[in-house]
RODOFI-431788 format. One record per residue (C-alpha): x, y, z. Coordinates in steps of 0.001 Angstrom, whole numbers, padded with zeros to 6 digits, always signed. Layout:
# RODOFI-431788
XYZ ...
This chain:
# RODOFI-431788
+039361-087160-200317 +038659-083466-200041 +038922-081475-196842 +035732-080035-195473 +037437-076738-194600 +038879-074160-196955 +042335-074970-198294 +045128-072702-197161 +043727-072184-193620 +045238-073934-190622 +041982-074556-188761 +042107-078344-188489 +043600-080071-185474 +045668-083216-185816 +042690-085178-184489 +040423-083764-187205 +042965-084560-189890 +043306-088070-188469 +039519-088607-188646 +039386-087341-192216 +042312-089559-193249 +040869-092577-191450 +043932-093033-189243 +044898-092376-185647 +046251-089068-184349 +049617-090711-183504 +049895-091761-187162 +049397-088155-188286 +052032-087127-185759 +054445-089717-187191 +053935-088344-190702 +054396-084787-189498 +057632-085706-187721 +059122-087655-190603 +058939-091090-189009 +059596-093920-191455 +057166-096472-189956 +054102-095314-191931 +052747-097077-195027 +053412-095072-198226 +049722-094855-199171 +048819-093651-195677 +051634-091117-195681 +050505-089735-199044 +046893-089424-197868 +047879-087630-194666 +050345-085315-196414 +047689-084293-198938 +045382-083287-196089 +048164-081469-194240 +048983-079580-197418 +045305-078821-198136 +044925-077264-194699 +048211-075403-195031 +049423-077190-191930 +053072-076454-191115 +055284-077147-188145 +056233-074018-186237 +059680-072797-187124 +061346-073740-183853 +065137-073345-183978 +065547-075610-180946 +063890-078546-182733 +066270-078434-185691 +069500-080335-185986 +072596-078164-186652 +072811-079283-190284 +072434-078099-193868 +071668-080842-196392 +073552-080393-199671 +072369-082611-202534 +074222-083125-205827 +072999-085054-208830 +076663-086115-209268 +079523-085638-206841 +082731-086353-208735 +084391-083224-210029 +086286-080094-209061 +083048-078236-209830 +081396-079871-206821 +084314-078919-204584 +083797-075223-205323 +080122-075532-204343 +080941-077435-201146 +083469-074757-200206 +080852-072015-200527 +078203-073814-198456 +080808-074724-195829 +081852-071075-195514 +078333-070006-194553 +077572-073113-192472 +080758-072699-190437 +079929-069080-189608 +076449-070187-188492 +077782-073040-186340 +076317-075703-188648 +077639-078814-190367 +076976-079935-193945 +075516-083320-194923 +076368-084385-198487 +074100-086560-200627 +074251-087701-204249 +071288-088754-206379 +073404-090933-208721 +072758-088785-211793 +068989-088475-211227 +067567-084975-211336 +065396-085648-208266 +066453-087577-205150 +064645-090786-204205 +061720-090943-201793 +063806-092485-199010 +066052-089425-199118 +063101-087115-198404 +062058-089254-195441 +065604-089188-194061 +065797-085419-194385 +062433-084994-192638 +063691-087181-189786 +066976-085217-189534 +065193-081847-189450 +068079-079799-190863 +068058-076022-190993 +067600-076273-194743 +068249-078168-197968 +070279-077005-200989 +069877-078982-204216 +072533-078571-206921 +071551-079303-210542 +068657-081197-208999 +065077-080588-207974 +062194-081984-205985 +058985-083599-207129 +055664-082391-205781 +055449-084933-202965 +058985-084125-201797 +058272-080399-201779 +055087-081018-199817 +056915-083190-197287 +059642-080610-196624 +057116-077769-196549 +054936-079576-194017 +058026-079916-191770 +058974-076240-192272 +062299-077323-193796 +063246-074599-196317 +064946-075547-199578 +066799-073726-202356 +067820-075007-205788 +071237-073956-207081 +071809-073972-210837 +068466-075715-211464 +068494-078436-214101 +065051-077407-215357 +062565-074674-214596 +062191-074956-210805 +058772-073290-210895 +057659-069904-209614 +057363-071066-205992 +060857-072543-205623 +063735-070285-204489 +066759-070662-206767 +070275-069346-207334 +071810-069460-210786 +074224-067728-213133 +073838-065822-216386 +074493-068872-218578 +073076-067332-221752 +075228-064235-221349 +078263-066421-220706 +077723-068434-223881 +077265-065185-225790 +080492-063673-224397 +082537-066817-225096 +081408-067037-228714 +081583-063301-229359 +085229-063389-228230 +085977-066071-230830 +084105-064189-233560 +086025-060995-232761 +089279-062934-233169 +088163-063762-236713 +086796-067301-236344 +083786-068301-238460 +083942-072117-238060 +083123-072332-234362 +082005-075602-232807 +080148-076081-229530 +080150-078993-227104 +077102-078543-224909 +076199-080192-221657 +073215-082540-221282 +070276-081155-223258 +067941-081872-220312 +069803-079250-218247 +068603-075682-218511 +072096-074227-217984 +073503-076252-220895 +070709-075149-223233 +071131-071515-222187 +074867-071571-222975 +074253-072960-226456 +071474-070417-227001 +074011-067694-226159 +076463-069267-228619 +073803-069216-231350 +072870-065604-230564 +076494-064456-230851 +076874-066084-234262 +073562-064782-235562 +074268-061251-234317 +077637-061306-236118 +076060-062598-239325 +077897-065937-239073 +075715-068876-240187 +074964-071436-237475 +076049-074901-238638 +074012-077435-236613 +076559-080163-237401 +079143-078268-235336 +076965-078459-232199 +077321-081718-230255 +075844-082712-226887 +078136-083859-224081 +077641-084524-220392 +079980-081950-218787 +082712-084594-218197 +086288-084827-219494 +085619-088018-221471 +082824-086361-223441 +085108-083456-224334 +087717-085895-225625 +085289-088116-227548 +083295-085288-229123 +086452-083274-229701 +087876-086132-231751 +084626-086200-233721 +084748-082485-234493 +088475-082237-235161 +088638-085229-237515 +086237-083543-239909 +087770-082352-243198 +086089-078997-242543 +086947-078968-238841 +086216-075911-236709 +089065-073512-235954 +087578-072786-232528 +085327-074592-230048 +083208-073350-227156 +083507-076417-224936 +080516-075851-222635 +082525-076239-219422 +086141-076516-218294 +086186-080306-217932 +085040-080794-221518 +087616-078212-222598 +090356-080307-220980 +089107-083367-222868 +089204-081294-226053 +092832-080332-225281 +093677-084041-225141 +091941-084741-228466 +093803-081865-230122 +097174-083138-228850 +096500-086638-230184 +095671-085203-233605 +098762-083008-233673 +096821-079746-233362 +098273-076911-231297 +096213-074736-228944 +095778-071881-229784 +097764-071846-233066 +095573-074466-234770 +092560-074500-232460 +091110-071931-230061 +089276-073289-227017 +086949-071572-224534 +085600-073284-221429 +083017-072343-218824 +083247-072288-214965 +086837-071067-214366 +087805-073943-212108 +091267-073614-210506 +092668-076103-213037 +091874-073653-215861 +094842-071517-214739 +097227-074461-214438 +096830-076277-217758 +099056-075519-220724 +098145-073232-222271 +096036-071572-219547 +092390-071808-220549 +090263-068899-221702 +086944-069486-219986 +083752-067947-218659 +083905-067492-214919 +080842-068819-213159 +081057-067673-209523 +080406-071141-208079 +081618-070455-204556 +079653-067199-204372 +076556-068925-205786 +076819-071615-203106 +077290-068997-200388 +074223-067128-201653 +072182-070358-201658 +073247-071173-198100 +072474-067670-196822 +069087-067746-198538 +068070-071110-197108 +069006-069972-193586 +067111-066711-194083 +064031-068647-195223 +064309-070813-192115 +064305-067776-189839 +061298-066144-191518 +058095-066408-189535 +055795-065939-192509 +055647-067311-196014 +057785-065319-198440 +057678-065004-202180 +060157-067296-203893 +063487-065652-204634 +065280-066178-207957 +068799-064791-208218 +071253-064929-211118 +074896-064012-210485 +076913-062494-213311 +079344-064499-215441 +082513-062907-216839 +084866-063820-219678 +088433-064533-218513 +090842-064339-221461 +094015-066410-221104 +096203-068169-223657 +093976-070773-225333 +092454-068413-227895 +094014-066589-230838 +093152-065463-234355 +092833-068320-236850 +095931-068855-238985 +094167-067825-242169 +092933-064550-240641 
């Protein structure tokens, strides 16, 4: 069904939209206000018309609940705690509370989540390593609920505000450090290949090797899932090889800790027999033995930036161009890296 008026102009009344959708005006009002008691097909039809007309709720602070929705694809690591801390810092200063959700490993939340958020009317939504499908974006946009993606799993698109880190540069710095120590057999344990940040880190690893004239051995690159168990399992796989690497870029700190465990079981010493570099610089990186050389990803600052941006978008009266920000990563050299014994 196509609107009879030009798209992008808010010239239709709710009654006109109701007539065009073949429903009552109260039904359109229910859709606009996030009520759950509307049939999915009807909701989709009405939302398409609302979007076609560019219809948006006025940004009324009084009508919003004092909440920020924070959505993780997984919520079970110290990594998540650093993000929560950053969002809480900004929310507390603004007099807001934070609602946590998890999408059980999916890269987009379910449809019921979007309906619940529309009904809650928070000040904004922050999605971590997640995203929204087109219908979810349309639903939040029609309610004037701003959203920001932090560390997007894939390309969020040109119209989606996002906060990230320089993952490619971090992978480059980690691997260049190992090359400068004299390593030429350098393994890499990546994160999930579907995640843009994981691919960028491995691309940086490849670039460092190629720039140094060190051949890239694809058999030394293995895909993990950013968890400790993957670091252990894939570490055992790499370190049991007769031509094992003398150094490994572990992709993140949790996988690096799993790699530590694999090395201990095989009687390999870090850093004498194996150099290890992580990524994130979680607090635990300073406490393990030996302290972990890693790439610092400013997680708390990234979360603070995402929270400030989503609140700023909520205060804006007019549409703004999508903002994409990348915060710098830095190499933190500790005691888990050294020159290879043969060097």
